[in-house]
PDB file of N, H, CA, C and O in Angstrom:
ATOM      1  N   MET A   1       0.938  -1.328  -0.187  1.00  0.00           N
ATOM      2  CA  MET A   1       0.122   0.302  -0.095  1.00  0.00           C
ATOM      3  C   MET A   1       0.827   1.412   0.085  1.00  0.00           C
ATOM      4  O   MET A   1       1.429   1.611   1.140  1.00  0.00           O
ATOM      5  N   ILE A   2       0.837   2.406  -1.088  1.00  0.00           N
ATOM      6  H   ILE A   2       0.347   2.245  -1.945  1.00  0.00           H
ATOM      7  CA  ILE A   2       1.489   3.763  -0.984  1.00  0.00           C
ATOM      8  C   ILE A   2      -0.093   4.075  -0.888  1.00  0.00           C
ATOM      9  O   ILE A   2      -1.172   3.593  -1.234  1.00  0.00           O
ATOM     10  N   THR A   3       0.651   5.601   0.057  1.00  0.00           N
ATOM     11  H   THR A   3       1.527   5.992   0.338  1.00  0.00           H
ATOM     12  CA  THR A   3       0.039   6.514   0.280  1.00  0.00           C
ATOM     13  C   THR A   3       0.207   8.200  -0.110  1.00  0.00           C
ATOM     14  O   THR A   3       1.402   8.452   0.041  1.00  0.00           O
ATOM     15  N   SER A   4      -0.114   8.743  -0.304  1.00  0.00           N
ATOM     16  H   SER A   4      -1.086   8.539  -0.426  1.00  0.00           H
ATOM     17  CA  SER A   4       0.623   9.922  -0.813  1.00  0.00           C
ATOM     18  C   SER A   4      -0.648  11.047  -0.515  1.00  0.00           C
ATOM     19  O   SER A   4      -1.800  10.627  -0.622  1.00  0.00           O
ATOM     20  N   ASN A   5      -0.396  12.594  -0.112  1.00  0.00           N
ATOM     21  H   ASN A   5       0.540  12.935  -0.025  1.00  0.00           H
ATOM     22  CA  ASN A   5      -1.600  13.624  -0.264  1.00  0.00           C
ATOM     23  C   ASN A   5      -1.496  14.203  -1.747  1.00  0.00           C
ATOM     24  O   ASN A   5      -2.341  14.975  -2.201  1.00  0.00           O
ATOM     25  N   LYS A   6      -0.470  13.795  -2.404  1.00  0.00           N
ATOM     26  H   LYS A   6       0.217  13.168  -2.036  1.00  0.00           H
ATOM     27  CA  LYS A   6       0.013  14.379  -3.917  1.00  0.00           C
ATOM     28  C   LYS A   6      -0.616  13.862  -5.035  1.00  0.00           C
ATOM     29  O   LYS A   6      -0.363  12.682  -5.276  1.00  0.00           O
ATOM     30  N   SER A   7      -1.257  14.356  -5.667  1.00  0.00           N
ATOM     31  H   SER A   7      -1.462  15.315  -5.471  1.00  0.00           H
ATOM     32  CA  SER A   7      -2.297  14.305  -7.169  1.00  0.00           C
ATOM     33  C   SER A   7      -1.089  13.525  -7.935  1.00  0.00           C
ATOM     34  O   SER A   7       0.020  13.908  -7.562  1.00  0.00           O
ATOM     35  N   PHE A   8      -1.081  12.607  -8.834  1.00  0.00           N
ATOM     36  H   PHE A   8      -1.982  12.296  -9.137  1.00  0.00           H
ATOM     37  CA  PHE A   8      -0.353  12.028  -9.966  1.00  0.00           C
ATOM     38  C   PHE A   8       0.550  13.002 -10.476  1.00  0.00           C
ATOM     39  O   PHE A   8       1.774  12.900 -10.557  1.00  0.00           O
ATOM     40  N   SER A   9      -0.482  14.365 -10.955  1.00  0.00           N
ATOM     41  H   SER A   9      -1.476  14.448 -10.889  1.00  0.00           H
ATOM     42  CA  SER A   9      -0.179  15.577 -11.769  1.00  0.00           C
ATOM     43  C   SER A   9       1.371  16.194 -10.887  1.00  0.00           C
ATOM     44  O   SER A   9       2.463  16.341 -11.438  1.00  0.00           O
ATOM     45  N   GLU A  10       1.097  16.443  -9.582  1.00  0.00           N
ATOM     46  H   GLU A  10       0.211  16.323  -9.135  1.00  0.00           H
ATOM     47  CA  GLU A  10       1.704  16.938  -8.655  1.00  0.00           C
ATOM     48  C   GLU A  10       3.507  15.919  -8.752  1.00  0.00           C
ATOM     49  O   GLU A  10       4.489  16.610  -8.477  1.00  0.00           O
ATOM     50  N   TRP A  11       3.705  14.799  -9.028  1.00  0.00           N
ATOM     51  H   TRP A  11       2.907  14.238  -9.251  1.00  0.00           H
ATOM     52  CA  TRP A  11       4.588  13.878  -8.934  1.00  0.00           C
ATOM     53  C   TRP A  11       5.943  14.274  -9.880  1.00  0.00           C
ATOM     54  O   TRP A  11       7.086  13.875  -9.658  1.00  0.00           O
ATOM     55  N   GLU A  12       5.496  15.216 -11.057  1.00  0.00           N
ATOM     56  H   GLU A  12       4.567  15.540 -11.237  1.00  0.00           H
ATOM     57  CA  GLU A  12       6.878  15.231 -12.015  1.00  0.00           C
ATOM     58  C   GLU A  12       7.222  16.479 -10.911  1.00  0.00           C
ATOM     59  O   GLU A  12       8.340  16.329 -10.418  1.00  0.00           O
ATOM     60  N   GLU A  13       6.486  17.691 -10.416  1.00  0.00           N
ATOM     61  H   GLU A  13       5.578  17.813 -10.816  1.00  0.00           H
ATOM     62  CA  GLU A  13       7.553  18.412  -9.364  1.00  0.00           C
ATOM     63  C   GLU A  13       8.229  17.740  -8.251  1.00  0.00           C
ATOM     64  O   GLU A  13       9.276  18.151  -7.750  1.00  0.00           O
ATOM     65  N   LEU A  14       7.529  16.587  -7.845  1.00  0.00           N
ATOM     66  H   LEU A  14       6.679  16.253  -8.252  1.00  0.00           H
ATOM     67  CA  LEU A  14       8.231  15.979  -6.169  1.00  0.00           C
ATOM     68  C   LEU A  14       9.654  15.661  -6.720  1.00  0.00           C
ATOM     69  O   LEU A  14      10.689  16.105  -6.222  1.00  0.00           O
ATOM     70  N   PHE A  15       9.596  14.969  -7.636  1.00  0.00           N
ATOM     71  H   PHE A  15       8.755  14.608  -8.040  1.00  0.00           H
ATOM     72  CA  PHE A  15      10.614  14.320  -8.217  1.00  0.00           C
ATOM     73  C   PHE A  15      11.617  14.702  -9.350  1.00  0.00           C
ATOM     74  O   PHE A  15      12.532  14.017  -9.807  1.00  0.00           O
ATOM     75  N   GLY A  16      11.203  16.031  -9.712  1.00  0.00           N
ATOM     76  H   GLY A  16      10.459  16.588  -9.341  1.00  0.00           H
ATOM     77  CA  GLY A  16      11.821  17.074 -10.426  1.00  0.00           C
ATOM     78  C   GLY A  16      12.199  16.587 -11.510  1.00  0.00           C
ATOM     79  O   GLY A  16      13.235  17.028 -12.009  1.00  0.00           O
ATOM     80  N   ASP A  17      11.460  15.541 -12.171  1.00  0.00           N
ATOM     81  H   ASP A  17      10.619  15.182 -11.766  1.00  0.00           H
ATOM     82  CA  ASP A  17      11.832  14.856 -13.617  1.00  0.00           C
ATOM     83  C   ASP A  17      10.637  14.010 -14.200  1.00  0.00           C
ATOM     84  O   ASP A  17      10.170  12.883 -14.036  1.00  0.00           O
ATOM     85  N   PRO A  18      10.356  15.235 -15.038  1.00  0.00           N
ATOM     86  CA  PRO A  18       8.713  14.573 -15.419  1.00  0.00           C
ATOM     87  C   PRO A  18       8.732  12.864 -16.166  1.00  0.00           C
ATOM     88  O   PRO A  18       7.773  12.094 -16.212  1.00  0.00           O
ATOM     89  N   VAL A  19      10.457  12.568 -16.811  1.00  0.00           N
ATOM     90  H   VAL A  19      11.236  13.193 -16.773  1.00  0.00           H
ATOM     91  CA  VAL A  19      10.433  11.424 -17.103  1.00  0.00           C
ATOM     92  C   VAL A  19      10.718   9.851 -16.322  1.00  0.00           C
ATOM     93  O   VAL A  19      10.686   8.684 -16.715  1.00  0.00           O
ATOM     94  N   ILE A  20      11.034  10.591 -14.899  1.00  0.00           N
ATOM     95  H   ILE A  20      11.060  11.538 -14.580  1.00  0.00           H
ATOM     96  CA  ILE A  20      10.973   9.722 -13.781  1.00  0.00           C
ATOM     97  C   ILE A  20      10.128   9.545 -13.014  1.00  0.00           C
ATOM     98  O   ILE A  20      10.005   8.584 -12.254  1.00  0.00           O
ATOM     99  N   ALA A  21       9.439  10.478 -13.134  1.00  0.00           N
ATOM    100  H   ALA A  21       9.539  11.259 -13.751  1.00  0.00           H
ATOM    101  CA  ALA A  21       7.717  10.462 -12.288  1.00  0.00           C
ATOM    102  C   ALA A  21       6.989   9.645 -13.308  1.00  0.00           C
ATOM    103  O   ALA A  21       6.806   8.486 -12.936  1.00  0.00           O
ATOM    104  N   THR A  22       6.508   9.950 -14.539  1.00  0.00           N
ATOM    105  H   THR A  22       6.656  10.891 -14.841  1.00  0.00           H
ATOM    106  CA  THR A  22       6.074   9.014 -15.329  1.00  0.00           C
ATOM    107  C   THR A  22       6.798   7.625 -15.584  1.00  0.00           C
ATOM    108  O   THR A  22       6.010   6.854 -16.131  1.00  0.00           O
ATOM    109  N   ALA A  23       7.665   7.228 -15.431  1.00  0.00           N
ATOM    110  H   ALA A  23       8.306   7.854 -14.987  1.00  0.00           H
ATOM    111  CA  ALA A  23       8.279   5.675 -15.149  1.00  0.00           C
ATOM    112  C   ALA A  23       7.653   5.551 -14.008  1.00  0.00           C
ATOM    113  O   ALA A  23       6.769   4.726 -14.239  1.00  0.00           O
ATOM    114  N   ILE A  24       7.577   5.896 -12.852  1.00  0.00           N
ATOM    115  H   ILE A  24       8.295   6.567 -12.664  1.00  0.00           H
ATOM    116  CA  ILE A  24       7.397   5.829 -11.243  1.00  0.00           C
ATOM    117  C   ILE A  24       5.857   5.100 -11.040  1.00  0.00           C
ATOM    118  O   ILE A  24       5.477   4.163 -10.338  1.00  0.00           O
ATOM    119  N   LEU A  25       5.273   5.865 -11.862  1.00  0.00           N
ATOM    120  H   LEU A  25       5.582   6.626 -12.432  1.00  0.00           H
ATOM    121  CA  LEU A  25       3.260   5.884 -12.094  1.00  0.00           C
ATOM    122  C   LEU A  25       3.131   4.949 -12.950  1.00  0.00           C
ATOM    123  O   LEU A  25       2.086   4.318 -12.791  1.00  0.00           O
ATOM    124  N   ASP A  26       3.870   4.553 -13.921  1.00  0.00           N
ATOM    125  H   ASP A  26       4.719   5.066 -14.050  1.00  0.00           H
ATOM    126  CA  ASP A  26       3.693   3.775 -15.217  1.00  0.00           C
ATOM    127  C   ASP A  26       3.736   2.197 -13.795  1.00  0.00           C
ATOM    128  O   ASP A  26       2.790   1.514 -13.402  1.00  0.00           O
ATOM    129  N   ARG A  27       4.946   2.143 -13.469  1.00  0.00           N
ATOM    130  H   ARG A  27       5.714   2.698 -13.788  1.00  0.00           H
ATOM    131  CA  ARG A  27       5.284   0.899 -12.813  1.00  0.00           C
ATOM    132  C   ARG A  27       4.413   0.795 -11.644  1.00  0.00           C
ATOM    133  O   ARG A  27       4.191  -0.383 -11.366  1.00  0.00           O
ATOM    134  N   LEU A  28       3.825   1.665 -10.839  1.00  0.00           N
ATOM    135  H   LEU A  28       4.005   2.622 -11.065  1.00  0.00           H
ATOM    136  CA  LEU A  28       3.270   1.986  -9.582  1.00  0.00           C
ATOM    137  C   LEU A  28       1.653   1.063 -10.663  1.00  0.00           C
ATOM    138  O   LEU A  28       1.214  -0.086 -10.684  1.00  0.00           O
ATOM    139  N   LEU A  29       1.355   2.083 -11.224  1.00  0.00           N
ATOM    140  H   LEU A  29       1.712   3.017 -11.207  1.00  0.00           H
ATOM    141  CA  LEU A  29      -0.629   1.941 -11.436  1.00  0.00           C
ATOM    142  C   LEU A  29      -0.792   0.923 -12.413  1.00  0.00           C
ATOM    143  O   LEU A  29      -1.906   0.905 -12.935  1.00  0.00           O
ATOM    144  N   HIS A  30       0.330  -0.249 -12.941  1.00  0.00           N
ATOM    145  H   HIS A  30       1.235  -0.234 -12.517  1.00  0.00           H
ATOM    146  CA  HIS A  30      -0.130  -0.991 -14.102  1.00  0.00           C
ATOM    147  C   HIS A  30      -0.977  -1.787 -13.507  1.00  0.00           C
ATOM    148  O   HIS A  30      -2.011  -2.051 -14.120  1.00  0.00           O
ATOM    149  N   HIS A  31      -0.737  -2.424 -12.045  1.00  0.00           N
ATOM    150  H   HIS A  31       0.103  -2.209 -11.547  1.00  0.00           H
ATOM    151  CA  HIS A  31      -1.600  -3.686 -11.614  1.00  0.00           C
ATOM    152  C   HIS A  31      -2.053  -3.149 -10.296  1.00  0.00           C
ATOM    153  O   HIS A  31      -1.720  -3.727  -9.261  1.00  0.00           O
ATOM    154  N   CYS A  32      -2.830  -2.022 -10.277  1.00  0.00           N
ATOM    155  H   CYS A  32      -3.100  -1.553 -11.118  1.00  0.00           H
ATOM    156  CA  CYS A  32      -3.325  -1.522  -8.591  1.00  0.00           C
ATOM    157  C   CYS A  32      -4.479  -0.794  -8.999  1.00  0.00           C
ATOM    158  O   CYS A  32      -4.782  -0.283 -10.077  1.00  0.00           O
ATOM    159  N   ARG A  33      -5.087  -0.866  -7.833  1.00  0.00           N
ATOM    160  H   ARG A  33      -4.841  -1.282  -6.957  1.00  0.00           H
ATOM    161  CA  ARG A  33      -5.985  -0.388  -7.667  1.00  0.00           C
ATOM    162  C   ARG A  33      -5.983   1.600  -6.901  1.00  0.00           C
ATOM    163  O   ARG A  33      -5.314   1.864  -5.903  1.00  0.00           O
ATOM    164  N   VAL A  34      -6.589   2.367  -7.418  1.00  0.00           N
ATOM    165  H   VAL A  34      -7.133   2.153  -8.229  1.00  0.00           H
ATOM    166  CA  VAL A  34      -6.441   3.251  -6.806  1.00  0.00           C
ATOM    167  C   VAL A  34      -7.805   4.236  -6.405  1.00  0.00           C
ATOM    168  O   VAL A  34      -8.646   4.790  -7.112  1.00  0.00           O
ATOM    169  N   ILE A  35      -7.553   4.159  -4.608  1.00  0.00           N
ATOM    170  H   ILE A  35      -6.869   3.709  -4.033  1.00  0.00           H
ATOM    171  CA  ILE A  35      -8.942   4.808  -3.937  1.00  0.00           C
ATOM    172  C   ILE A  35      -8.220   6.020  -3.883  1.00  0.00           C
ATOM    173  O   ILE A  35      -7.062   6.282  -3.559  1.00  0.00           O
ATOM    174  N   ASN A  36      -9.626   7.020  -4.461  1.00  0.00           N
ATOM    175  H   ASN A  36     -10.567   6.807  -4.724  1.00  0.00           H
ATOM    176  CA  ASN A  36      -9.208   8.527  -3.832  1.00  0.00           C
ATOM    177  C   ASN A  36      -9.799   9.057  -2.710  1.00  0.00           C
ATOM    178  O   ASN A  36     -10.872   8.466  -2.833  1.00  0.00           O
ATOM    179  N   ILE A  37      -9.919   9.631  -1.834  1.00  0.00           N
ATOM    180  H   ILE A  37      -9.047  10.111  -1.734  1.00  0.00           H
ATOM    181  CA  ILE A  37     -10.391   9.539  -0.589  1.00  0.00           C
ATOM    182  C   ILE A  37     -10.207  10.959   0.062  1.00  0.00           C
ATOM    183  O   ILE A  37      -9.421  11.321   0.938  1.00  0.00           O
ATOM    184  N   LYS A  38     -11.277  11.729  -0.708  1.00  0.00           N
ATOM    185  H   LYS A  38     -11.915  11.435  -1.419  1.00  0.00           H
ATOM    186  CA  LYS A  38     -11.750  13.137  -0.384  1.00  0.00           C
ATOM    187  C   LYS A  38     -12.411  13.803   1.126  1.00  0.00           C
ATOM    188  O   LYS A  38     -13.166  12.993   1.665  1.00  0.00           O
ATOM    189  N   GLY A  39     -12.299  14.773   1.687  1.00  0.00           N
ATOM    190  H   GLY A  39     -11.686  15.431   1.249  1.00  0.00           H
ATOM    191  CA  GLY A  39     -12.829  15.188   2.782  1.00  0.00           C
ATOM    192  C   GLY A  39     -11.585  15.580   3.670  1.00  0.00           C
ATOM    193  O   GLY A  39     -10.391  15.407   3.427  1.00  0.00           O
ATOM    194  N   ASN A  40     -12.165  16.128   4.715  1.00  0.00           N
ATOM    195  H   ASN A  40     -13.135  16.268   4.913  1.00  0.00           H
ATOM    196  CA  ASN A  40     -11.348  16.643   6.076  1.00  0.00           C
ATOM    197  C   ASN A  40     -10.567  15.833   6.567  1.00  0.00           C
ATOM    198  O   ASN A  40     -10.931  14.668   6.732  1.00  0.00           O
ATOM    199  N   SER A  41      -9.053  16.338   6.987  1.00  0.00           N
ATOM    200  H   SER A  41      -8.757  17.284   6.852  1.00  0.00           H
ATOM    201  CA  SER A  41      -8.426  15.295   7.730  1.00  0.00           C
ATOM    202  C   SER A  41      -8.793  15.273   9.096  1.00  0.00           C
ATOM    203  O   SER A  41      -9.248  16.200   9.767  1.00  0.00           O
ATOM    204  N   TYR A  42      -8.524  14.011   9.460  1.00  0.00           N
ATOM    205  H   TYR A  42      -8.155  13.258   8.915  1.00  0.00           H
ATOM    206  CA  TYR A  42      -8.769  13.820  11.151  1.00  0.00           C
ATOM    207  C   TYR A  42      -7.988  14.693  11.691  1.00  0.00           C
ATOM    208  O   TYR A  42      -8.226  15.613  12.474  1.00  0.00           O
ATOM    209  N   ARG A  43      -6.597  14.162  10.983  1.00  0.00           N
ATOM    210  H   ARG A  43      -6.404  13.415  10.346  1.00  0.00           H
ATOM    211  CA  ARG A  43      -5.445  14.983  12.075  1.00  0.00           C
ATOM    212  C   ARG A  43      -5.594  16.306  12.097  1.00  0.00           C
ATOM    213  O   ARG A  43      -5.360  16.766  13.215  1.00  0.00           O
ATOM    214  N   MET A  44      -5.983  17.334  11.059  1.00  0.00           N
ATOM    215  H   MET A  44      -6.173  16.960  10.151  1.00  0.00           H
ATOM    216  CA  MET A  44      -6.025  18.540  11.067  1.00  0.00           C
ATOM    217  C   MET A  44      -7.372  18.818  12.232  1.00  0.00           C
ATOM    218  O   MET A  44      -7.280  19.614  13.167  1.00  0.00           O
ATOM    219  N   LYS A  45      -8.365  18.142  11.994  1.00  0.00           N
ATOM    220  H   LYS A  45      -8.440  17.495  11.235  1.00  0.00           H
ATOM    221  CA  LYS A  45      -9.740  18.234  12.687  1.00  0.00           C
ATOM    222  C   LYS A  45      -9.047  18.179  14.234  1.00  0.00           C
ATOM    223  O   LYS A  45      -9.427  19.021  15.048  1.00  0.00           O
ATOM    224  N   GLY A  46      -8.168  17.316  14.576  1.00  0.00           N
ATOM    225  H   GLY A  46      -7.860  16.633  13.915  1.00  0.00           H
ATOM    226  CA  GLY A  46      -7.585  17.433  15.713  1.00  0.00           C
ATOM    227  C   GLY A  46      -6.580  18.470  16.363  1.00  0.00           C
ATOM    228  O   GLY A  46      -6.504  18.938  17.499  1.00  0.00           O
ATOM    229  N   PHE A  47      -5.942  18.625  15.371  1.00  0.00           N
ATOM    230  H   PHE A  47      -6.004  18.244  14.448  1.00  0.00           H
ATOM    231  CA  PHE A  47      -5.282  19.836  15.600  1.00  0.00           C
ATOM    232  C   PHE A  47      -6.007  21.274  15.945  1.00  0.00           C
ATOM    233  O   PHE A  47      -5.567  22.081  16.763  1.00  0.00           O
ATOM    234  N   LYS A  48      -7.223  21.437  15.148  1.00  0.00           N
ATOM    235  H   LYS A  48      -7.580  20.781  14.484  1.00  0.00           H
ATOM    236  CA  LYS A  48      -7.924  22.696  15.198  1.00  0.00           C
ATOM    237  C   LYS A  48      -8.490  22.786  16.636  1.00  0.00           C
ATOM    238  O   LYS A  48      -8.637  23.864  17.212  1.00  0.00           O
ATOM    239  N   LYS A  49      -8.846  21.403  17.262  1.00  0.00           N
ATOM    240  H   LYS A  49      -8.727  20.528  16.794  1.00  0.00           H
ATOM    241  CA  LYS A  49      -9.317  21.403  18.564  1.00  0.00           C
ATOM    242  C   LYS A  49      -8.642  21.767  19.364  1.00  0.00           C
ATOM    243  O   LYS A  49      -9.024  22.151  20.469  1.00  0.00           O
ATOM    244  N   LEU A  50      -7.309  21.718  18.914  1.00  0.00           N
ATOM    245  H   LEU A  50      -6.999  21.406  18.016  1.00  0.00           H
ATOM    246  CA  LEU A  50      -6.093  22.011  20.539  1.00  0.00           C
ATOM    247  C   LEU A  50      -5.894  22.901  19.929  1.00  0.00           C
ATOM    248  O   LEU A  50      -4.940  23.284  20.606  1.00  0.00           O
ATOM    249  N   ASN A  51      -5.996  23.861  18.928  1.00  0.00           N
ATOM    250  H   ASN A  51      -6.771  23.550  18.378  1.00  0.00           H
ATOM    251  CA  ASN A  51      -5.722  25.379  19.090  1.00  0.00           C
ATOM    252  C   ASN A  51      -6.716  26.207  19.012  1.00  0.00           C
ATOM    253  O   ASN A  51      -6.802  27.163  18.241  1.00  0.00           O
ATOM    254  N   GLY A  52      -7.678  25.775  20.001  1.00  0.00           N
ATOM    255  H   GLY A  52      -7.608  24.998  20.627  1.00  0.00           H
ATOM    256  CA  GLY A  52      -9.039  26.738  19.650  1.00  0.00           C
ATOM    257  C   GLY A  52      -9.696  26.706  18.440  1.00  0.00           C
ATOM    258  O   GLY A  52     -10.270  27.777  18.244  1.00  0.00           O
ATOM    259  N   GLY A  53      -9.796  26.168  17.841  1.00  0.00           N
ATOM    260  H   GLY A  53      -9.329  25.298  18.001  1.00  0.00           H
ATOM    261  CA  GLY A  53     -10.653  26.051  16.494  1.00  0.00           C
ATOM    262  C   GLY A  53     -10.018  26.496  15.216  1.00  0.00           C
ATOM    263  O   GLY A  53     -10.473  26.004  14.183  1.00  0.00           O
ATOM    264  N   GLN A  54      -8.955  27.423  15.123  1.00  0.00           N
ATOM    265  H   GLN A  54      -8.586  27.823  15.962  1.00  0.00           H
ATOM    266  CA  GLN A  54      -8.397  28.190  14.320  1.00  0.00           C
ATOM    267  C   GLN A  54      -7.858  26.973  12.921  1.00  0.00           C
ATOM    268  O   GLN A  54      -7.260  27.396  11.932  1.00  0.00           O
TER     269      GLN A  54
END
């Protein structure tokens, strides 16, 4: 299992090279199932409670 908070389109910037990013994604996504989870972060929810809702 691999998790990331970056979209696939942002991986080029992450690795600094579009060829490397494309090659990595090609190999990772060949036999995988992508589950995109959207919503508020549970960690941020806890952080906001500790800091007075800010």
